[in-house]
N, C-alpha and C positions, 0 to 999 in steps of 0.2 A: 410202585403204584401203577395201576392200569385201569383207566376208565373210558367210557364212551358216552358222549352226550350230544344233544341237538345244538347246532349252531345258533338257531333262533332263541332257544331258551337261555343258553349260556351268555349270549351277547346281551340279552335283556338284563340278566342278573348282574353282569359285570358293569354295565352302564350305570346301574344304581349304586353298587357297593364302592365304585371308584370315588364316590363323594367323600368317603371317610378314610382316604389314604393320606399319608403325610409325605410330600415330595422331599427328596433329599435324605430321607431316613431309610436305612437298608431294610429293616424289618417292616416298618409301617407304610412303606411304599409298595408292599406286596399284598397279594390276595391269597388267603389260605383256602385250599380246596381239600375236602375230605369226602370219602365215599363210604356208604353204608346203606342206610334206608334212604335212598336217593343220594344226590350229590349236594353237599353244603358248601356255599361260597361265602366267605366273610372277610371283612377288613375292619381296621380300627385305627384311629389316630390317638387313642387312649382317652380322649375326652368323649368321643362318640364312636359307635360301631354299627355296621349294618351286616345282616346275615340273611341269605336267601337259600332256599332249598329248591333244586331243579331235578327233573327226571334224569335218569341215567343208570348205568350199570358199572360195577367195578369195586375196587377196594383200595385202601391206602390213603395217604394224605401227603400234601406238598404245599409249599409256599413259593409263588412265582411273581415276577414283576407285574403289577396290576395293569399299568398303562399299556405295556407292550403286549401282554396277553389279550387284553380287550381289543386292541387294534387288529391283532392277527385273527382272532375269532370273528370279528365283524367282517373282515375281508376274506374269510374262508371261501374257496371255490366249491366246497362240499357242504351239504346240509348235515352230515354226520362227521363228528370229529373224535379221533382217538388220542388220548394222552397217556404216555408211558414215561416212567421215571426210573433211571438206573444210574448209579455212580454220580449222583449230584447233577445229573443232566436230564431235562425233560424233553421229550420228542412229541411234537404235535403233528399228527398225520391227517391231512385234509385231501382226500382223493390221492392224486399223484404228487401233491406238494407235501414237503416235510420241513419242519422248522424246529430248531433246537434252542432251548432256553436254559440258562444256568439256574439251578435251584438255590433258594435261600437256605443256608445250612444252620442258621441259628434257631432259637426258640421263639415261636410266634405266640403273642399274648392270647391267653384263654378268654372265653366269654365269661364275664363276671356272673356269679350266681344270682338267681331271682330271689326276692325276699317277700314274705307275706303272701296273702291271698290275692288272686286276680280280681281286678275291677273290670267288669264288662261294660263297654261303651259302644253305641252305634258308630261304626267307622266313618260313614259319610258325614255325620254331624260333627264328630270329633275333628275331622279334617277341615270342615268348614269353619269351626270355631278357631282353629289355629290359623287358617288362611286369613280370616277377617280380623285378627288381632295382632299378629306378629309384626305387621308393618309399623306399628306404633312403638315398638321397643326401641330404646335409645341406642345410639352408636357412640355415645360419650363415655370414654374410658373412666371418667371421674365418677360415674354413677353405675358401677358394675352390676348391682342387683337389678337395675332397670333394663339391662341388656338381655333380659330373658322374658319369658311368658309365664305368668303365675297361673297354675291350675289348682283350684281350691275347692274341696268338697265339704258340704255341711250335712251330709247324711243322705239326702234324696236329690240334691241339686249340685251341679258342678259349675263353677264360674271361672271362665278363662279371661285373664286381664293382661293388658300390656300398656305401658306408659313410658314417655320420655321426660315427664315432669311438666310438659306443656299441653299434653292431650292424654286422654284416658279412653281406652276402648275395652268394652266388656262383651262377652258372649256367654249366655246361660243355657245349659242343657240338663236334661233329666238323666241322672245316673246315681247309683248308690255308691257314694265315696265319702269317707271321713278324713282321708289324708290330704295333704297338699304338698306342692313342690314348685320350684321355679326352673323351667327348662330353658337352657341357653338358646338364643334365637337361631343360631346356626343348626343346632340339633332339631329345633322345630321345623326348619326347612327340610332337613333330612327325613323327618317323620312324614311330612307332607308329600315329599317325593316318593317315599315308600308306598304310601296309601294310594297315590295316583297310579303308580306302576303296577301295584298288586292290590287292586280293590277287593274288599271283603265286606261281609255284612256287619261284623263286630270286631273290635280290637280288645285286647286284654292288657290292661295296664298294671304293672307291678311296681308300686312306689318303694323306695328304699335307698340305700347308699348308692345303688345304680338303678335308674329308672328303666324299665323294660316296657316297650310297646310292641305287642305281637299281633300279627295277622295270620291268615292261614299258611302263607308260604314265606313270610319275611318277618324279621325282627329288627328293631332299632333300639339300642341301649345307650344310655348317656349318663354322665355325672351331673346331677342337679346342682344348681348354683347355691353357694353357701350364703347365709345371711337372712335377715327378716325382710320380707317384701312389705313396703309401706301400705297402710290403709288409705289408699289414694282417694276413695270416694268420700271419706270423712272431711277432706279439705275442699270439697266442691259445694258451693252455695247456689242452690237453684230457686231460692225464694223469689216469687214474683215472675216466674217464667211464663211466657205466653207462646202458644204453638202457632205455627204457620205451615202452609203447604205450598210447594213450588215444584215445577217440572224439573227433574234432575238434569236432563240433557241441556235445557236452556240455561240453568244456573251455572252448570259446569262450563259451558261454552263461553258465557259472559265473563267468568272469573279467569279462564285461560287467556282470553283476549286482553283483559285488563292487566293481568300480571306481566304481559310483555313490556308495559310501560311502568311497572311498579318499581319503586326504589328498593335497593337491597341486593344482596348476592343471590345467585340461584339457590333455591331451597329455602330462602328467607325473605321473600318478597311480600310486602304488605299490601292488602287491599282493604278498603272500607266498605262494609255492607250497611246501607241506609234503608231501614225498614219503615215503611209508612203505609198509608191507606192503599191497598191493592197492588203494591209493587215492592220489590227488593232492588234497590239501586246498588250498583257496583262501581266503585271509584278507585283510581290509583293515580299516582303521580311520581315523576322523577325530575329532579332539578336539571339533569342533563338531557333527558329525552322528551318530556312533555307530560300530558295528562290523559287520563281515560275516564269516560263516564258512560254507563250503560244501565239499562233497567230491564227487569224480568217481571212479568205479571205473576202475582201470587195471591193466595188467600191469607191475609194478615190479620192479626188481632192486637196490634200495639205499635209503638214507634220506638226506635232505638238506632243509634249509630255505634258500630263496633269495628275496631281495627283488628284484622286477623292475618295470620300467615296463609298465603294463598295455597301453598302446597298442602297444608293440613286440611283445608276445606276440600281440595280436589281429591286427596287420599280418602277422605270420608265418603265423598260422593261416589268414588270408584267402587267402594266396598258396600255401598247401600244397594240392595238388590231391587227394590221397587222403582218404578218410574216417577212416582209422585213422592217427594221427600217430605217427611215430617221433621221440621227444624224449629227448635224453640230458642228464644232469646230471653235474657234476663235484663242486664244493664251493660253499659259499655265496659265495665270492669269485671263482670262475672261471666262464666262460661256460656257459650251457646252449646246446644246438644242436639244430636240426631238420634231419633228413637225408632227402632224397627222391631219391637217386640223382644226377641231373644238377644238382639244386637243393639248396642248403643255406643255413641262416640261423643266425648265432651272435649271442647277445645277452649283453651284460655285465650283471652284477647292479648294483643300486643300493646305496648305502651306508646301512645302517640308521641311523635317527635316534631310536632308542628306541621302546618299545612293540612290539606284535606279537610 
């Protein structure tokens, strides 16, 4: 093999594809490089893979240790790098510097074939949908199907959903899609990273045994999760909901302050929101530390007290784009929800344990 490529382009590609290597595995810790119509750089951990095409000249193919190759390319003293392979040894020539790497001699996994017709989706909106939902996917191994993001099409609309059983986040976008799948949360993060690093106008999604998401210069492919994703919205009761408007930064700051004195472990600290005429009160208490009480001016249309996980509210506010938040309450035992048109978030209350 003999190829020549740009340090900048290759460093960028390797930084991305390193995400889907498997440390400690001889083949899966490598990056496969092949030359033809450009230079293709790809990795896989068998659950997910990333593939990028960069400019360059040459022919042949080789698999090299991904981490070491990425480090050498990043630190190259030359803007142009030559790679030659002979007798199971690769030589990187960078100006006056030369480095030798042992070549992986085994068989590198192929890219699984695409299935069906491509579904075209605006790239920026698809990335936003994934970014604004994946945070709600569960980390609980007891509920594996909820550890992914559900992408479901009904013909003219695609709904992206994530839940951990205590909150539900939806994002709707217009695209012609009849298929559906559940993408593992880690693969979702890889798709987001790909679209950030290689922005494009549209992505092409190929559902099937392996899901392919393709942009102009890069591809992410993954194994969708097995199992039936639950109809989570069917379990949410919004009867009697009343809308309220409040400044996002003021409510977020009040909840952050109150959660310092909230009872419970980090990530599971309870605050009570008290909605009354013109204000949303924020309260918290800890038997060991003390109590917190704060108020934020708001446009309110009802009264309720509801106990909530402070992290869940802060997560929702972080992903709410507007500065004035539309937040609706029902009862102390039914969900509150944030509504921003295409995006919505529903949070189930916590059960009171006395106090507050």
